[in-house]
N, C-alpha and C positions, 0 to 999 in steps of 0.2 A: 124153459125147457122146450116149450111147443114151439116157440118162435125160432130156436135152433133148429128144430125138425123142418120147420117150413124154409129155412134159409139152406140147409144143407140136403134138402129133398133128394131122394135117390139111394140114400144109405139106410141101412136097416135100423130099427131102434135098438137091437142088442149092442152092435159096436158103438153108437152113439153113447150109450148108457155107460159103457166100458171106458171109452176115452174120456166121458164128463168125471167118472170116478178118479180116474188116472190124475186129469187136470186138477182136480180137487186136492188129491193127496200131494200133488207137486206144490201147488199153492200153501197148503198146510206146512210142508217142510220148509218152504222158503220163509213162511211168517214166524215158525217156532223153534227151527233148528239153531243151536248156539255154535255149531261147527261152520266156519266158513266155506270149507269145501263141500260140506252137505246142501250148502244154500247155493252155491255156484254150481253143483251138479243138477239141482232141481230146476235152477234158471234155464241153464242149457237145455234141458229136457224140454221146458216150456218153449223156449225158442224153436225147436225142432217140430213140435206140435202147431205151433202159432200159424202157418201158411195153411195148413190142410183144415184146421178147426180154430179159425179165426174169431168167430162170434164167441165161442166158450171160453177161449184163453183171454180174449178181451174183457169178458164180463168178470170172470173170477180172479183173473191175475193182475188186470193194471194196478190196482191199488197198490198190491204186494211189490209190484215191479217199482213202482214211484218211490215205494219206501226204502227200497233196495238202493236207487240212487241217491237217497238222502243221506243213508246210515253207512252204506260199504262202499265210499268214495276212494279208500286207501287201496282197494283191490281193482285193478284195472279191467282185469278178465271178467268178473262178474257184472262190472258195469257196461262192459261192452255187450255181453249177452242179452242184459236187461233191455239196453237201448235197440239192439236188432229185434228182440221180442216186440217191443212198442211198435216199431217200424213197420214189422208185418201185419201188426193188427191194424194201425192206421192207414197204411198206403195202400193205393189200388193199382200201383205200377207193375206189381207182378202177378196179377190174377191170370189164371189159365182160361183159355178160350171157353167160355161157357155161354149159355143162351142169354139173350138179351135181357130177359126178366131178372135173371141171375146177375148180371151184370149191372144192371140198375139197382139192386138191391145190394150189391157189393160196394158200390159208390155211396149209398146211404149209410151203410155201415161205418165207411171211412169218415164221413162228416159227422157221424154221431158219437164215434170214439173219440174224435178231434176235440167236439165240443165237451165231452166228459173230461179229456185232459186240460184243456185251457180254462175249465171253469174255475179251477184253482190258479190264479195267475203265477204264484209262486212256483208252479211246476214249469213254465217256460222260463221263469229267471233262473231255476235250478239248471235247465237245459243250457241256457246261455253260459252259465257259470262252468259246466263240464266243458264247453267248446274251449275253454283256455287251456285244458290239459293238452300237452303235447303228443301224449300216447296215441299211436294210430288207432287202436282198437277202441279208444274212447271217443276221439275225434271225428274221425269218419261217419260212424253210425250215428253220432249226434247231429252232424251236418245233414244226412240223409234224412232223419227224423224231423228236424225242424223245416226242412224242404217241404216233406209231406204235410206237415201241419198247415203250411203256408199255401200249399195248392188246395187243401180241403177247405179252409177257412181264413183265406187272406187277409182280409180287412180287419177281423178280430185280432188275429195273431199280429200283425202290423202294429196296432195299436198298443198291445202290450208290451211289444220290443221297443216301441217309440217312447213308452214313459218309464223303461226300464233304464236304470243308470249305465251308461256307457254300453247300452245294448248293441247299437248300431257299431261302434267302434270296435267291440268284441269280434263282430262278424268280418270287420274289414281285415282283421288279421289274416284270414283264411287266404287272401290273395297272395300274402306273402310266404305262404308254407312251401318249403323245399319239395315236398311230395306231390307230383303232379295230381295224383287222383284226388287228393284233399282240395287243391286249389282249383282243379277243374270243377268239382262238385260244389266248391264254395263260390266259383261263377253263377252256377245254376240255382243256389240258394239266394243270391242277391238280386238274380232276375225276379225270383218270385217274391222277394222282399220290397224291390222297389217298384213293382207293377201298380200303377195308378194311384201312386201316392207321393205327392209332391213334397211333403215335409221330409219323408224318408229319403228321396231322390237328392234334396240338398243336402242332407247331412253326408250322404255317401260319397257325394262330388266333393265335398270339401273336407273328405278324410282321404284326399289324394288317389280317389278311384282312377280318375282320367289317365294320371301318369302310369299307373300300375297296368291298367288295362292296355293301354297302348304299347307299354313294354312287352306284355304278353303277346300281342298281336305280332310285334316286330320278332319276338324270339322263336314264334312259330311259324315264320315265313311269309307274314302278309297274306295276301290273296291266295297263295299256294299253300297255306296251312290247313290243318284238318277241323275237326268239328269244334275244336278248342276255339279257334278264330271266330267261328259261327257263334258260339256262347258269348265270347266277349262281345261282339258287334250288337246283338240282341240287348244285352245289358247296357251298352252305350246308348242306344235308342231308347231304353226305358228312362234313363237319366236325362236325355235332350228333348225328347219329343215334348211339345206343349209345356215345356219348362223354361220360361225366358232367363230366369236367374242363372241356372245352370248353363244356357247356351252362352250368356254373355261371360260367364266365368271360363267357358271353355274357350271362347274366342280370346278373352284377356290373358289366358295362360299360354297363348301362342301354340295350342294343340291343333289347330286348322293346319298350320304348316307340317305337322307329322303326318297328316294324312295323305300329302302328294305321292310318297313311295308305294302307296296302295296301287296305285292306278299306272305304274311304271311297267306296262305290258311289252314283252319282247316282239322283236320283228315277226318271229314265226308263231302265229296265233292258233295253230293246228292242235288238236287233242286236248281240248279244254276238259278237265274232270268236273263230273257233276259238283263236286265239293268247291272248286274253284268258282265256277258259275255262281253257286250260292253266296259265297262270301263276297265276291265282287259284287253281286245284286245288293246285299246287305250294306256295304260300302257305299254305293250310289244312294241308297235310300238315306244313309247317314248324313251324306253331303245335303239331300234335300230336306232334311229335317232342320237344318241351320239356315236354308234360305227359303223356307216355305212362305208362299204368300199370307199364309194365315199368321205368321208371325208379325210382332210391331214392325213397322216399316223401318224405323232407325236400326233395329237389331239385325234385319235382313241386310240392310243395305251395308252396314259395316262388315259383315261375314262375306257377302260378295267382294266388297273391295280387298279384303285379307285373301280371300281365294284367288284373286287375279295377282296380287303382289306376289304370293309366294309360289306362283307357277302352276296352281292346281288346275284352273280353267285351261290353261293351255296344254295341260296332260291330258284332261278329259276330251278336248278337240282333237288331239291326237288318236285316241281310241275312236271316237268319232269317224275320223277318215282313214282309219287302218282297215285293212282286209282280214278275213277269216275270223271275224269276233261274231260271237253266237248271236242270233237273232234278238233273243230277249235282254241280252245285256247290251245290245245296240240300240234297241228301243229305251231301255232304262237310261243309258246314256245321253240319250238325246232329251229326254224328259228332264235329267239334271242338269245338262247344260242350259236347258230352256230357264230354269228357276235361277241359275246363277248369274243370267245375264237380265234377267226380268227387271226392267226399270232402273237398270244401273248403265249409265252412259258410257263409261269406260269400257265396261264389259262388253256392252254392244258394239262399240267401236272396235275392240278387238275381234270379236265374231265376224263382224263385217269384212275383215281383213284375212281372215282364215281360208286358205286354198286346199281343194283335195290335191293329192298327189297323183295327178292325170297329165297327159301331154296333148293339148298344151293345158297347163293349170286353170282350174275353173274353181270359181268362188264356191265355199261351203254351202252357201245360201241356195245357190244354183243346183247343185248335186242334190240337196235335201228335197227342194221342190220338183224336183225330177222324179223322185220316189214318191211325193204326195200325189201327184196326178197321172200315176202309172197305176192301172187297176189290178196289174198282177202282183203288187207288192201287199205284205200281210197288213190287215186293217189295222192292228194296234200300232204298227210302224207309221202308217199314213196318219194317223191321229197324233202320234208323237211329233212328227214333223210340222204338223199344222200348229201344235202348241208351242213349238220352237220358233216358228214364223211369229206367231202371236206375240210371243215374249219378246223377240228382237224388237218388234214395233213398238212396244207398250212403253207410253212416255218417251218415245224417240223420234221427234219430229225430223231430225236428220235423217234417220233411216227410211222414214216414209216418204221423204222427197226423193230420195235415190231410188226407192222402189218405182214410184210413180213415174220418175224421169225416164226409166227404160221403157216406158209405154209411148213417150212423147215422139213425134216425128224426127226431131233433131238428133235424137240418141239412138234411134234402131239402127242396128248393123244391115245395111243394105245387101252386103255380100252374103249374108246368111251363113257364115262360117262359125259364128258363136251364137248361142242363144242366151236370151237374158231372163232374169226373174220376172219381168212383166209379160214377156210372151208366153213363159210357160204358164203364168196365171191365166192369161186371156185363152190359151189353147184348153187349159182346164175348165174353164168356165163355159166354154162351147163346144166340149166333147160329148160323146155319146153316153160315157159313165155318170149316172146321176151323183155318185158319191164325189167324183172329181168336180162336178159342178158346184155341190155344196161347199167342199173345202176350198176351191179357188175363190168363190164368192165371198165366204166369210174371211179368208186371207186378204182379198183386197178391200174389205170392209174395215179391216185393222189397218191397212194403208191409210185410210180417211179418217179415223177415229180422232174426234176433237182436233181437226186441223182443215181449217176453212180455207187455207191456201191449196192445199193438195186436192180438196174437192173441185175447187174452181180450175186447177191444171188438168184434172182428169176429164174435164169437158172437152178438152182440145183432141183428146185421141179419137183418131179415125181408123174404123176398119175397112179392109177390101173384103167384100163378099163373094164377088163373083166376077170373071172376066168380062169387061165391057160395061159393067153397072158402077154407078159412082160410089165411093166409099160412104159409110154411114157412120155415125158417132158411137162410141161404146154404150152410152146411155141410151139411144135409140134400139140399138142390137139387144141390150137386156131386155127392153119392153117387147121387143119382137118375138123373142123367144118365149116370154110369159104368155103373149097372145096364141101361141101355137099350142097350148094346152100339153105341156111336157109332164114328166114324172113329178110328183108332188116334192119329193126331196130337192129336186133341181130348182122348183118355183119358190119354195121356201128360201132356198139361199139366195136366189136373184132378188125376192122382195127385201130380205134382210139387207143386201148390199145397197138397194135403191133408198130404203129408208135411212140408213146411215148417210148415205151420201147428200140426200136432200134435206136432212136435219140441220138446223142452224147454217143455212146456206141458200139465202133466197135466189141468187144467180141460178143456182142447179134447178131450184123449184120453177123459175122461169123457163129453163130450157125444157125441162119434163112437160110443163103445160102448153108449151109452143107446139108439140105433136098434138094433133086435134083429136087422134084415136086413143089416147091415153086415158083421159078422163071417162069417157063411156065406157071403155073397158073397165076400168075400176068398178064403176058404178053398176055395170052389168054383173060382174063377179058378186059384189055384196048383196045385190037386191035378190039374187036366184036363192031358192030354197034346196040346197044341196045337202049331200050325205054328211055323217059324221066326219069321215076323212077329209072332206073339202071345207070343213069349217075353220080350219088353221088358216088356210089361204085366205077365206073371207076376211078373217080377222086381221091379216098382215095387209090386204087390199084396203081395208077401213084405216089401218094406222097410216098407210102410204098417203090416201086421200087426205086423212086429218093433217099430216106433216104439211101437204101440199096448200092446206088453208091456213094453218097457223105460222108457217113461215112464208107467206105470200106477201110479196111487196106491191101486189096491185098494179103492177107494170103492163100485165096484158089485160086490155079491156074486158074481153070476152070471158075470162076467167079470173075475175076480182073475188075476194073473199065472200062477199056477200052473194055473188051468183052463184057461187059454188056451194054454198049453204043452202041456197034454195034449191039448186038440183038435187042436194041430198034430200032435203024436206019432200020435194016433189017424188023422186023416184024411189028412195028407200025409206024415208021416214027417219026423223031423228032417234028415237028410241030403238028402232031396229037397228040403225047404224052405231049406236053406243053398245047394243048387246053384242053386235058382230066385233065389236073393237075388244070387248071382254073376253072373248074367245081365247085371245093369246094367253093372258095370265093365268086362265082357268085350265089350261092344257096339262096333263098330267106330267108331262117332260119338261115343261118349263120351270118349276119348283127345283127340279134335280140340276138342271143346267145352272140356275142361279146362284148354287150352292158354292162352287169352287171355279176359278179360271179353266183349270186342265179340262180339255174336251175326252172324258173318259166315259166311252160308251161300250155296252156289252156286245152289240152287235150292229150293222150299218143302219139297220131301219130304225135305230133310236136316235140316230144322228139328225137332230131336227133343230135345237136352239143353239146359238152361241151365247157364252156366259155375258160378254160385254153388251149384247144385243137386248138381254133380259134388263139390263141396268138402263138401257134408253128406253125400253118399253115402260119401265117403272116411272121414269122422269116425265115422259110424254103423255102417257094414257090420262092423267087428270086435266093436263092444261088442254089437251085435245076436246076433252067432253066439254069443258067450260067455254072454249071457242066456239062449238058446234051450237050452244044454246044461247050465245049472246046474240041480242038484237043489232040492228044496222047503227042505231044511235049509240049503243054501248060500244060497238066497234070504232065508231068515229071518236066517241070519248077517248077509247084506249088508244087510238090512232094519235090524237092530239097529246094525251098523257106520253105516249112513246115519243113522239117528236120533241115534247119538252124535255122528257127524260134524254133523248139523244143529244138534245141542245146543251142540256146541263153535263151530259156525259162529255161532249165534245169540249165544253168549258174546262170540266174537270181535268179531261184528258189533256188540253191545251196547258193547265196549270201544272198538271203531273210532269209534262215533258219540261215545262220551264223549270220545275224543281228539280228534275231528273239532271237537266242540263246543269243548272246551277250547282247540283251535288258534285256532277262530273268535274266541273271547274273548281269547286271547293276542294274535291279530291285531289285534282291535279296541283292546285295551289298548295295543299298539304303535302303531297309527295314533294313538291319544289322546295317547300320549307324545310321538309325532312331531309331532302338532298343538300340543302345549303347548310343546314346544322350538321350533317355528316363532313361537308366540307370544310366548315367551320373548325369542327372538332379536330378534322384532320391537319388543318393548317395550325390549330393552336397547339397540336402535338407537335408539328413539325417546329414551329417557334419554340417551343418548350425544349426540343432536340437541340435546335440551333443555341439556344441560351446556354443549354447544358455543354454543348461542344465549346462555345466560346468561352465559357468558365473553365474548362479543362484546357483550353489554350493559354487563358490567362495564367492559371496556376503553373502549367508547364513554362509559360514565360518567365514568371516571377522566380520559379526555381532556376531557370537558366541565368536569369539576371544575377541571382546570388552567386550561382557557381562561375560565371564567367568574369563578375565584377564589372563596376562602371568605369575603371579606366580601359577597359578593353584592350590592354597592353599585350604584347607577342606572348611573354611568359604567361601573364595572368595569374591570379590567385583562385583557390579553388574552396568550395564549403566544406567544413569538416566532415570527416567519413566519406567524401566522394572520392572515386577511383577512376582514372581514366587510362585506358590501355593496360590496367593491371598493375600501375605504378602509382604509389601514395605520393602526395606533393611533397612531403618531407623527405622522402627518398629522393626526388629530385634536386633538392639542394645539398644533400649529402653527397650525391654523387657529383655535382659540380665542384664541391670542396674536395672531394677525392682526386678529381682530374687535376685541378691547381696544385694539390700535395705531389700526385705523381709527376707533374711538369716539374716542380722545384726538385724532387729526387732524382729526375733524369739529367737535370742540369748539373745537379751536384755529381752524379755519376760520371756525367761527361768531362766534367773538371778534373775529377779524380782519374780518369782514363786518361786524359791529357797529360796529368802530373806523371803517370806511370810509364807513358810514352817517352817524355822528356828523360826519366829517369834510365830509361832504357839506351837511349841515345848517349847518355852521360858513361853509361857502362861500357858502350860500345868504344867510346873514347879512351877508356883504360886498357885497350888490348896491350899486350906486352911489347915493349920496344926492343930491339936487338941489342944485346950486351947484358940484359939481366940474367941472372943465374936461373937455371933451370928449376930448381926448387923453389926459388920465389915466383916463377913464373907459373908452376905447377899448382902452388897454394892459392895465388890469385884466380887462376884459372878455375879451379875447383869452388872457390867462394862465389865467383861470378855466375858460375853455371847453377848452383844452388839457389842464389837469389833470382836467377832468371827463371829457372822453373817454378818458383813460388809466384813470382810476378805473372808467369804465362797462365798458371792455375787461377790465380785471384782475377786476371782479366777475362778467362773464360768464363768465370762464374758470374762476373759483372755483366758481361754481354748476354748471358741467358737471363739475367735478371731485368735487363734493358728490354729483352725481347717480350718477356711475360708482362712487363709493364705496359710496354705498347699495345699488345693484344687486349689487355683489359680496358686500356684507354679507348682503343676503337669500339669494343663492345659497350662502353658507356656513352660514347659517342651516338651510336646506333640507337640505343634506348631513349636519349635526348632527342634525336630526330623523330622517332616515333611520337612521343609526348607531343612535340611541337605540330606534328601532323594531326593528332588527336584534337589539339585545341583548334586548328584550323576547320576541322570537320564540325566541331561544336559552334564555331562561330557562323558557319554556313547554315546549319540547322537553325540557328536563332535568327538569322535573316529570313529563312523561309517561313517560321512561325510568325515574323512580323507581317509577311505578305499574307499568309492565311488569316490572320485577324483582321486585316484589312478587308480581306474578301469576304469573311463572315459579317462585318459590319455592314458592308453593301448588301449582301443577302437580307441581313435582318431589316434594313430600311425598307428593300423591296417588299418583304412579307407584311411590313406595318402598312404600306400603301396597300396592298392586297387585302389585308383585314379590314381597313377603314372602308375600302370599297363594298366588301362583302357586309359589313354592319350596315351600310347605308342601303343595301338592297333588302336585307331583312327588315330593317325599319319600314321599307315602303310597302314590303308584302304584308306586314302586319297591319298596317293602315288600310291596303285593300280588303283584307278579311274583316276588318272592324266595318268598313263601309259596306260589305255584303251581309253585315249582321252575324256572324260568326263570332263566339266569344273566343277571345285571345288571351290566353294566361300570359301574364307578363312573367319573363324570366329575369332571374337575378343578374345584374350586370357581372361581366366577366371581372373576375379578380385580378388585381393587378399582378404582375410577375414578381417573383422573388427577387429583392434587392439585396445583395451582398455588399459587404464592405470592400471596396475596390480601392486601387490605387487612384490618384488624382487624374491620371491620364485616361481612365474609363468612365467618368462621370456620364459623358454623353449617352453610353450604353445603359446605364443605370436609369436614366430619364425615359429613354425609349421602352425600357422593359414596365415601367410604370404605366405607361400608356395602355401597353397590352393588357 
């Protein structure tokens, strides 16, 4: 109770005592009342008191509230009140503005009550089971309570959920809830659950979290969405950051492709809301998580390639060159593009081809470098451009060559109408702005990183200093500026450039030493006892002099290794020289720069070291120290060893080249053999097809031979069931018989007609003669007329019948002519097939000759491979072609197929 007074200080003892008694009575009702309504009302009263009297309710009521969750699950209303009360006790989110001490005590209360609640792990398991209830008044307060527990004591609660059966899976169902408030709070719950716990992150990812979260982001409008999109992006970052397994799962699930629509920004980019800026910033950070230099190189490379293939890199470059984009979004976009292209040749080549939408179009690299050397641009933007340029040149010898080539005399634009990357770097290198000096020097150093060819090429660069004076080399101009005592940031940048340039390049060392003023300047700088600010410059001068010794090929007699070491011992002292050399790695900003590649500085004065340069210092510091302490005899021995090693290396290189050439020849032979095999297979396929076609032709020929018959007569005989022109063969015979029968019938009818005609003539002869009686004549006349009428009728019918028979005969003749025409056509087809068979035989003979020639070539190539010492697997002899039973006239074909 005294503790309660301390926390609630400011209230009188009377009210505290009264409220404490009320809370106690309510707890007794919750514990002892048999009526559900009474218990529900008591819990509701505790909920109303829990915000103001958090400590008292927490101490007296927590146990009873947990008991309610266990025993009264059938009543969603009392469960909801109990969960809300527990949330008010444990959570610090809804505290009113109070003094700092009270706030700290309140936070302590939350963690103490959380510790009491999770001490019995069954309580967390009980809460997880309540989240399966669909009732809004149970599920929503349950989500808020579990989220609060995770915020208070995250690792402990995470471990309990992790060992709970199906614990994570139950929580994943919240993302599918149709009620947005529960779904959105479910996202917040999963944020707290997945924070800094790789095991839970993997489980959540494999529970289809990526698909669900990306769906929510799409439904909410991508970057134009509200705070729900922001919450989903934070959860995605939790799942992917420093989790290689989830990153690989994200890439393999083709989810990178679904990120492209996030960056489809319209042409009018004015009026960006604060939420849109936040969303897009998180989206860019999510891309960077996938391609971070801290990830395994293989994983980063595969994500970079996927981003190029799906068009994501192209979309980012569009934002990069767009107008009206907020400065912080532009800066983060530059950083994102930097890491998407870093060390990936395909992406670097694409970035080199991007042009700004200006008139005339300028390369994006040039436009960005213009911002970097412009002192009016924001500092963070200039740092981002430098990082982008560094990433473009990282492991990109082609890009390094293109940048250096813009400084060479043969490529400089004499008209001055366009500015190149090299000219911008030189302009920045010698401007009055020390930050531009430093950025340009570091950028140029990256164009030389691990590239001896470009270090030698840069020695050709000549600069015009003033009218009437001869040009000086870039190397000499850098040393001239050093000797003029410029700002520390400028001198540090130039010394880093010179150290990078001279390392592993004896020719550059010789050019540097050829200027007689350089060595005295360095020894003078190192020997002086200067202030703390100048110690870094002294250390860098010592490093440059050490590089001039270690990579010296003794081509200049006055500055040979031994003479330079004697000069150091005489004017500086070896111990003093090594001490000054150690100033670099002991500098407070050295370790910061060595941690990550991105030049991320809080302000310009911290911009001292470059990440790649720190690696060079680490590599050379030890070997220079050894070189300084070596005697002349040891140097000679080392030189002899080096020469021996060089000779050995040259021999090894010679043999490597020979092996490489032989490998190339062998590879060519393999490709040739592979080509020949493909050709052989194609020819074999062609032969098989030809054989098949020939067989088909033979089958057709045999069929036609059966159809047409061996006598090949005009009428011919036909195979059973064959039908030509729609007439069966037996029908033709029958038609011929009918024709003969009709002919005989016609002849018979003609004879009958002749008889009738003669009979009519006889009747005409019986015409009555004068003198006969009229009665006799009338009788004869009537009789003759009747018989004549009958004969005329019969003659008419016979003529009709003859006409019908003639028409039928004509039709049958037409059918017969058609059949004869079909027979002639079939005969022509037979002749054509015979010609095709002859041509196929000729083609087959040609193919056999070609195959024999190919077999001979393959045999000779195998012998060559055996002579070169390459194992050649013996292939099975080509199987002979199928031999079908054929007619006697096709025996030659069968023999030829056997050879195939």
